[in-house]
DRENPA-3360 file (N, C-alpha, C; in nm, 2 decimals, always signed):
BEGIN
1 = MTEEAQNP = -1.85/+6.31/-9.59/-1.83/+6.44/-9.52/-1.96/+6.50/-9.53 ~ -2.02/+6.61/-9.45/-2.12/+6.64/-9.44/-2.15/+6.76/-9.55 ~ -2.27/+6.78/-9.61/-2.31/+6.87/-9.70/-2.25/+7.01/-9.67 ~ -2.24/+7.07/-9.54/-2.19/+7.20/-9.49/-2.04/+7.21/-9.51 ~ -1.98/+7.09/-9.50/-1.82/+7.08/-9.51/-1.78/+7.09/-9.65 ~ -1.86/+7.03/-9.75/-1.82/+7.06/-9.86/-1.87/+7.17/-9.95 ~ -1.94/+7.27/-9.88/-1.98/+7.41/-9.96/-1.85/+7.49/-9.95 ~ -1.81/+7.54/-10.07/-1.67/+7.61/-10.05/-1.70/+7.75/-10.03;
9 = YQSYLVSA = -1.80/+7.79/-10.02/-1.86/+7.94/-9.99/-1.90/+7.98/-9.85 ~ -1.85/+7.87/-9.78/-1.90/+7.89/-9.60/-1.77/+7.84/-9.54 ~ -1.74/+7.92/-9.45/-1.63/+7.87/-9.33/-1.71/+7.76/-9.27 ~ -1.59/+7.67/-9.22/-1.65/+7.56/-9.16/-1.56/+7.53/-9.02 ~ -1.60/+7.48/-8.94/-1.52/+7.46/-8.80/-1.56/+7.28/-8.77 ~ -1.46/+7.22/-8.75/-1.46/+7.07/-8.71/-1.41/+7.06/-8.57 ~ -1.50/+7.03/-8.50/-1.46/+7.02/-8.33/-1.52/+6.89/-8.29 ~ -1.44/+6.81/-8.26/-1.47/+6.66/-8.22/-1.39/+6.58/-8.14;
17 = SAGSGKTY = -1.39/+6.49/-8.06/-1.32/+6.41/-8.00/-1.21/+6.35/-8.08 ~ -1.09/+6.30/-7.99/-0.99/+6.23/-8.08/-1.08/+6.10/-8.15 ~ -0.99/+6.07/-8.26/-1.04/+5.95/-8.36/-1.18/+5.95/-8.41 ~ -1.24/+6.08/-8.41/-1.34/+6.10/-8.48/-1.37/+6.13/-8.63 ~ -1.23/+6.15/-8.68/-1.21/+6.19/-8.83/-1.17/+6.32/-8.86 ~ -1.15/+6.40/-8.75/-1.13/+6.55/-8.79/-1.02/+6.56/-8.90 ~ -0.91/+6.49/-8.91/-0.83/+6.49/-8.99/-0.87/+6.45/-9.12 ~ -0.93/+6.35/-9.15/-1.00/+6.31/-9.27/-1.08/+6.43/-9.33;
25 = QLSQRFLA = -1.16/+6.48/-9.23/-1.26/+6.60/-9.28/-1.19/+6.70/-9.33 ~ -1.09/+6.76/-9.24/-1.03/+6.88/-9.28/-0.95/+6.85/-9.43 ~ -0.89/+6.74/-9.45/-0.82/+6.69/-9.57/-0.92/+6.69/-9.68 ~ -1.03/+6.63/-9.67/-1.12/+6.65/-9.78/-1.17/+6.78/-9.81 ~ -1.19/+6.86/-9.69/-1.23/+7.00/-9.73/-1.13/+7.09/-9.80 ~ -1.01/+7.05/-9.76/-0.92/+7.12/-9.83/-0.91/+7.09/-9.97 ~ -0.91/+6.98/-10.01/-0.91/+6.92/-10.13/-1.04/+6.97/-10.23 ~ -1.17/+6.97/-10.14/-1.28/+7.03/-10.23/-1.26/+7.17/-10.25;
33 = LVAAGAKP = -1.20/+7.25/-10.18/-1.17/+7.41/-10.18/-1.08/+7.42/-10.29 ~ -0.97/+7.34/-10.31/-0.90/+7.37/-10.42/-0.96/+7.32/-10.55 ~ -1.05/+7.23/-10.56/-1.12/+7.17/-10.66/-1.23/+7.27/-10.72 ~ -1.25/+7.36/-10.61/-1.35/+7.46/-10.65/-1.29/+7.59/-10.68 ~ -1.14/+7.59/-10.70/-1.09/+7.71/-10.74/-1.01/+7.79/-10.67 ~ -1.00/+7.74/-10.51/-0.94/+7.84/-10.42/-0.79/+7.79/-10.43 ~ -0.69/+7.89/-10.40/-0.55/+7.86/-10.41/-0.53/+7.81/-10.28 ~ -0.43/+7.69/-10.28/-0.39/+7.62/-10.16/-0.36/+7.71/-10.05;
41 = SDILTITF = -0.26/+7.82/-10.09/-0.20/+7.92/-10.02/-0.29/+8.01/-9.92 ~ -0.41/+8.01/-10.00/-0.52/+8.07/-9.93/-0.64/+8.00/-9.83 ~ -0.59/+7.89/-9.79/-0.69/+7.79/-9.72/-0.59/+7.79/-9.57 ~ -0.65/+7.81/-9.47/-0.60/+7.77/-9.33/-0.69/+7.68/-9.27 ~ -0.59/+7.57/-9.26/-0.65/+7.46/-9.16/-0.56/+7.45/-9.03 ~ -0.63/+7.45/-8.93/-0.56/+7.47/-8.82/-0.57/+7.33/-8.71 ~ -0.48/+7.27/-8.66/-0.48/+7.15/-8.55/-0.41/+7.19/-8.43 ~ -0.40/+7.13/-8.33/-0.38/+7.14/-8.21/-0.21/+7.08/-8.20;
49 = TKKAAGEM = -0.20/+6.98/-8.29/-0.07/+6.93/-8.26/+0.03/+6.92/-8.40 ~ +0.17/+6.92/-8.37/+0.24/+6.89/-8.51/+0.19/+6.78/-8.56 ~ +0.19/+6.65/-8.48/+0.15/+6.52/-8.54/+0.03/+6.54/-8.64 ~ -0.07/+6.59/-8.59/-0.20/+6.61/-8.65/-0.17/+6.69/-8.77 ~ -0.10/+6.80/-8.78/-0.05/+6.88/-8.91/+0.00/+6.80/-8.99 ~ +0.10/+6.70/-8.96/+0.17/+6.61/-9.04/+0.09/+6.52/-9.11 ~ +0.00/+6.44/-9.03/-0.12/+6.35/-9.07/-0.20/+6.43/-9.18 ~ -0.23/+6.55/-9.17/-0.33/+6.61/-9.25/-0.24/+6.62/-9.38;
57 = RARILTEA = -0.13/+6.68/-9.38/-0.07/+6.73/-9.49/-0.01/+6.59/-9.57 ~ +0.00/+6.47/-9.50/+0.03/+6.36/-9.56/-0.09/+6.32/-9.66 ~ -0.21/+6.34/-9.58/-0.33/+6.27/-9.64/-0.36/+6.36/-9.75 ~ -0.35/+6.50/-9.73/-0.36/+6.59/-9.85/-0.28/+6.53/-9.98 ~ -0.17/+6.53/-9.95/-0.08/+6.50/-10.07/-0.11/+6.34/-10.14 ~ -0.12/+6.25/-10.02/-0.16/+6.11/-10.08/-0.29/+6.12/-10.19 ~ -0.40/+6.20/-10.12/-0.51/+6.19/-10.22/-0.50/+6.29/-10.34 ~ -0.44/+6.39/-10.32/-0.42/+6.47/-10.43/-0.32/+6.38/-10.54;
65 = TKLLNDQE = -0.24/+6.30/-10.51/-0.16/+6.22/-10.61/-0.27/+6.13/-10.65 ~ -0.36/+6.05/-10.58/-0.44/+5.96/-10.65/-0.53/+6.04/-10.73 ~ -0.58/+6.13/-10.69/-0.68/+6.23/-10.79/-0.59/+6.27/-10.96 ~ -0.47/+6.27/-10.93/-0.42/+6.31/-11.06/-0.39/+6.19/-11.14 ~ -0.40/+6.08/-11.06/-0.37/+5.95/-11.13/-0.51/+5.87/-11.20 ~ -0.62/+5.92/-11.14/-0.74/+5.87/-11.14/-0.85/+5.94/-11.19 ~ -0.88/+5.92/-11.35/-0.98/+6.03/-11.38/-1.12/+5.99/-11.32 ~ -1.15/+5.88/-11.29/-1.26/+5.84/-11.22/-1.29/+5.93/-11.11;
73 = KQR = -1.18/+5.93/-11.02/-1.19/+6.00/-10.90/-1.20/+6.16/-10.92 ~ -1.15/+6.19/-11.02/-1.15/+6.33/-11.08/-1.30/+6.39/-11.08 ~ -1.36/+6.29/-11.14/-1.53/+6.33/-11.16/-1.58/+6.36/-11.02;
% end
């Protein structure tokens, strides 16, 4: 993830072709914002398909579960 995307104090737009990692990038951004203190209900992520939205949700939940169970990852 780029430095800009990790900055919780700036809005960030991810625009790229299929298969380039947008869903991963947005999922990681979501988790970084929550880690910085943002409420999940205050974060807006937009995709163009229901499939991509489902993938993003699944990735966020999977990674959040890993973070809850791994103190090393929490750091």
